[in-house]
N, C-alpha and C positions, 0 to 999 in steps of 0.2 A: 153331071150332078155336082162334082167337087167345085166346078167353076161357079155354079149357082150358089152353092153354100158360101164360097169365099166371097162373092159379090154381096150376099146378104150380111156376112160378117163385117165387111167393110162399111157397109151402108148403116149398119147398127153402130159400129164404132164411131162413124162420124157424126151420126145423130146424137149419140151420147156426148161426143166432145162438144157439139154445138150447144146442147142443153146444159152441160156443165159450165161452160163459159158465158152463157147467155145471163146467167144470174150475177155475174160480177158488174158492179156498177162503174168502178173507176180502175182503169189501167195505169200503170206507171211507166213513164218514158224517161230516159237518161238523155239529158241534153249536151253532156260533155262538160258542162261547167263544174267547178269543184265547189263553189259556194252555194249559199241558199238562193233560190230564185225569188226576187223580189217583186217583179211586176210582170203583167201580161197584157198584150193587146193582139187581137185576132180580126183580120178583114173578113175571113170566111172560115169554113169548117176545116179547111186545109192550110190556109196561110196565116201566119202570125208571128209575132216577136216576143222575146222575153229578155229581161235584164237580170244579171246575176251579181252577188256580193263580191265575186272575184274579178269584177271589172270587164264583163262581156255584154255585148248586145248580140243576141243570136236569133235566127230566122229559120222557120220550118215552112216547106211548101207541100208536105205530104202528111199533113195531119199530126205532127209531132214525132213521126218515125225517125226522122233524120234532121239535124240541126247544124247550121253553118254559122260560123263567127263572122259578123258583120262589123264589129268594132271591139277593140280590146285595150285595156290600159292597166298598168300596173300600180298606178298611183291614186286611183278612185274605185270606189264601189259604184256599180250601176244601180240606180234606184227606180224611180217612176219612168213610165213610157206611155206615150200616147200619139195618136195621129189625128190631124185635122181631116185629111182625105187619103187617097191611095198614094199620093206622093209625098205630103207635107207632115212631118212628125218631129217630136221632141222626146229627149230622154235626160233625166236628172241624174246627179252624181253626188257622192259625199267623198271628200278627199280623205285618203288613208294616213296623210301625215299633215305637214304645214302647207301643201299645196292648196291653191284656191279651188273651191267647188266650182264646176263648169255646167253649163247646160249645153247639151248637144242637139243639133238640128240636122234633119235630112230634107232634101228637096226632091229626091228621085227614088222615093218608096223604100228607103232603108238601105239601099245599095252602098251609099256613102254617108258619113256623118262628120259634120263640122263643128267646131266650137262656136256657139252663137253669143254667149256672154259668161261672165264669171261672178262668182258671189265669195263672200269671206270664207277662209279656211274653217272647217269645222261645221259649217251649215249642210244640213242634209236635205236634198231635194227629193223627198220620198214619193211625192205624188205630183205629177203635172196635171192639174185638176181639171181644167176645162178651157177648151179653145173654141170660141164662136166661129172663128175663120182663122185665116192664115196670119192675121195681125194681133188679134185680141185674145188674151187668156190669162190664167192665174196659176201660180205655184205657191207652195209654202215651205217653210222650215220648221221642223218639229224639235229642234235641238232645244231641250228644256234648260240646258245648263247656259247656253249662249244667249238665250232669249228667242223666243218664237216670233215669227213674222210671217204676213201674207204679202205677196207680191203680185203685181199686175203689169202686162206688157200691152203696149199699143203698137209695137214695131215688129211683130213676128219673132220676139225673143231677143232682139238685139239689145233693148234697154228694158230694165224693170223697175217699176215705181213701188216703193213701200206704201201699202194702203192700211195696214192695221198689225198692231202688235199687242197682245193681252198685257194687262196691268195688274198690279196687286197681287203678285206671286202666281199668276195663272200662265200655263203653257198651252199651245195649240197642238192638239193630237191628230186632228183630221179636219179637213174643209171639203165641202161639196157644192158645186154650182150646177143649177139646171139651166141657166141661160146667162147672158153676160152681166146681168144686173143682180140676179137673185141667187143668193147662196147662204151657207150655214157654216160656222166654225164651232168646233167642240174641242174641249180640253180638260185640264185639271188644274188643281192649286197644290203647289208644293209647300205651302205653309199651312200650320194647323188652323182651323179644321180642313182636312183634305176634302176637296170637293170637286165634282165634275159639273161643267157648265156648258150651255150652249147660246150662241149669238147669231143674229141673222141680218143680212144687208139686202136691200132692195135697190140700191143705187151704185152697184159695182164696186162695193167696198169702202166707199166714202164715209159712210155713217153704218154703225152696228148697233142693233137693238139686243140688249141683254135679256134672255128669255127665262133665265133663272137657272138653279143648279139642279141636277138630275141624279147626283150620287153624293154620298158622304160616307167616308169610311176611315180606315186606319193606314191605307197605302197611298202615299203621295205620287205614285207613278202609274197610275192606272192608265192603260192604253184603250183609247176609244176610237172606233171607226163608224162612220155614218154613211148611209145611202138614202137618197131621196128619189122616189119613183116619179112623182109630180110635186107641184108646189104645196100641197097639203100632207102627202103621205110619205113618211120616211121612217127608217129604222136605224137603231144603235146597237153595237155590241161592245162589250169591253173585256178586258183580260181577267176579270172576275168571273167570267161565264155568264153574264146577264145579256138578255135580249130585250130591247124595248121598241115601242112603236108610238109613232104620233100621227094623228090624222087632222091636226090642228096647225100644221106648218111649224111644229116645234114648240108651240105654247105649252102643251101638256103631253106627258108621256106615259105609256101604260106598259107595266111589266108583263112580258109574255112567257118568259122561261128563264131559268137560272140553274146553273150546274158549274161550280168553281172549277171542276176538274177540266172542262173543256177549254178554257183560256183563250177566248175568241180573238182572232186577229184580223178578219175581214168578213164583209158581208155584201151581197150582190143579189139583185132582183131582175128577172127577165120581163116580168109584168106585174100587175098590181097585186097578184096573188102567189105567184111562184118565185121563190128566192132560195139563197144558199148562204150559209155562213161556214166558215172554217176556223179551226183552232188546233188544239193539241191532239193529234192523231185522229181528227175527225172531220167529216164534211156532212153538214145536215142540210135537209131540203124541207121546205114548206110548200104546200099547194093551196093553202087557205089563208094566206096573209099573216102567217105566224102563229096561228092558233095551235097547230099540231106540227111536230117535226119528225122526219125520218132520219135515222142515223146511217152513215157509211163510214166504216173504219178505213184508216190509211196508216201508213207508216211515216211518222214525222208530223211537223207543223205544217199548216196551210196558211200561206200569207197573202194570197190574192185569188180571186176566182173570176173567170170571164167565159161568157157563152157566145158562141158564133150564131147559133140559131137555138130552137127550143130544146133540141136533143144533145147537141154537140158542145161540151163545155170543157174548160181547162183549168186546173187548179196549181198554183206554184207551191213547191215544197222545198225541203232541206237537200242539200248534197247534189245540186243540179237536177233534181227530180221534178218532173211535171206529170200530174194525173189527168187523165182524159176520160170522159164518158161520152158515149154515143146514144144512150137511152134515157137522157135527161137526169141521170143519177138516181135511179130508182133503187130501192132497198134491196141488198142482197139477201136478206133473211126471208126464208120460204116456210110457210106453214104446210108440212107434208102429211099431217093427219089430224082430222077433226075429232076424233075420239078423245074423251077425258082420260089421261093416263091414271093408273092407280097409285102412282107415287112420282115424286120429283126424281129425274135422272139427268146425269150429264155423262155422255158417252165418249168413249175414246175417239179422238180424230181419226179420219181415214182419208187418204193413206197416211201412214206414220211408219217410218220416216217419209218426208214429203219434200218436194221442190217444184215450184215456189208456193203451191196452193194445197190447201187441205180442207176437208168438210169437218164440221162440228155439229152433232145432233144433241138435242136436250128435250126433256118432257117438263111440261108445266101442268100442275094440277088445280091451281087456283088463279084467278085473274088477278093482276096486279103488276108492278113495275119489275122488270127483269133486266139485268145487266150482265153482259158476258165481256170480260176484258182479258187482254193478254199482257204478260210481264216477262222480262227477261230474268236471267239467273241472279241479277243484282237487285232484283225487287222493283225495277223501274217499269211503269206501265208504258207500253208501246203502241197499244191499239185498243179502241173501243169497237167490239164487233156488235154488240147490242146494248141499247139503253132506252127503253120504251115500255110502255104499257102493253101487256099481252093477255089474251084469253087463254084458257086452258087448252092444250093440244101439244103435238110433237112438231119441233121446228128444226130446220137446218139452216146453217150460216156457213158461207165459204170465207176462209181467211186467206188473203194473198200476201205472202211474206217477201215479196220481191223487194229488194233493197236492204234486206236484213242479212246479217252474218250467219253462217251455220252455227248451230248449237241447240241447246235445250231451252224451251220456252214453256211458260206455264199459262193455262187458260182457266179462268175463274168464272164461275156462274153463281149469280147471287140474287136471291129474291127475298121477300119479307119473311119466308118461311123455310128457306133452303139455301145452303152455301156448299159448293164443292169445287175442287181444283184438281186438274190433271195435266200431265206432262206431254208436250209435243216435240218432235226432233226434226229440225230442219237441216238437211244435208244437201250441199251444192256441189 
């Protein structure tokens, strides 16, 4: 009898453990790099590469659990990375001093990297944009102080030809090509009036058509990132927290969502309807072409997102951290009771103290927007746990504090009718 009870206890414990962790959308992994992770490329759910600000190219072959250094330098930050096929790939850099910026190339699947070409010191090759084959591709420099430029190679990266540079006070913030001839560049203007503009080429960068400006404001250094799913449908995010969409190849743009706190840094779509954007402490997902978004909280900024398949995705963050999802990044917020509560409530997190995860429950009595955010003792917001429209009910959300230091944190629930804050203690 004791043996049976023990087995039942173990089974229930294991089941509870699985239920507990099945609600978590994004897990954090440490690559071993000390700088932020700038770019990702994955061949499959298990095998991929990343680049880091502290000068490393790293590879994983077991889904992010372990990472090995394939290339390292103390004179350059590693920026963009891409592969043409399983053997042929490129990585861009930015020099940390007066050294020339270099473009790295591998011809054996990332086992070894060689210098393919050089650029002027100070140029930042943030994105190796597109390679149609082993010979033809694009990159760009987004250094607004030295002058932005777009380059094309017809020699596998040995030589690069300047094809375009914004004029009239504009700089290039991002470019995106869907084939060798068709691409877009987006950027800003650092002279008054500050504007964001977009241009398009259909002849491989020889000529560019100005499609108009899509933003005007008070900040001259708005960061823009774009992603085109096909020749007509594209998305744009900026560091002001704006998401926009075009279905006219960039001719017109529709505002989808805006929240300045998100400070978007990347956007990525796996099909015409399902996409992700990352920013300040948040990864957001849409399954209806950007009409609605589901929030997932993370610790740190998100600089790049890539999916190996519909469920397995990776996100680049600060301090050598990469986040991974195996369930498509579904929300970690669960509605646990449909009954309408008699009053708003924010419950004490459990367990508390905790390491590294804890559960927070709250009651909502009226439909409306609900936000649940976490702050450190200095008042710095470090995580968005919830920011969405909710119906009345009782909800539960799990907060994963992996990557944070031990200490006291504050979580704040805010609605149109109710605000309350409580303390949580992280002990490692």
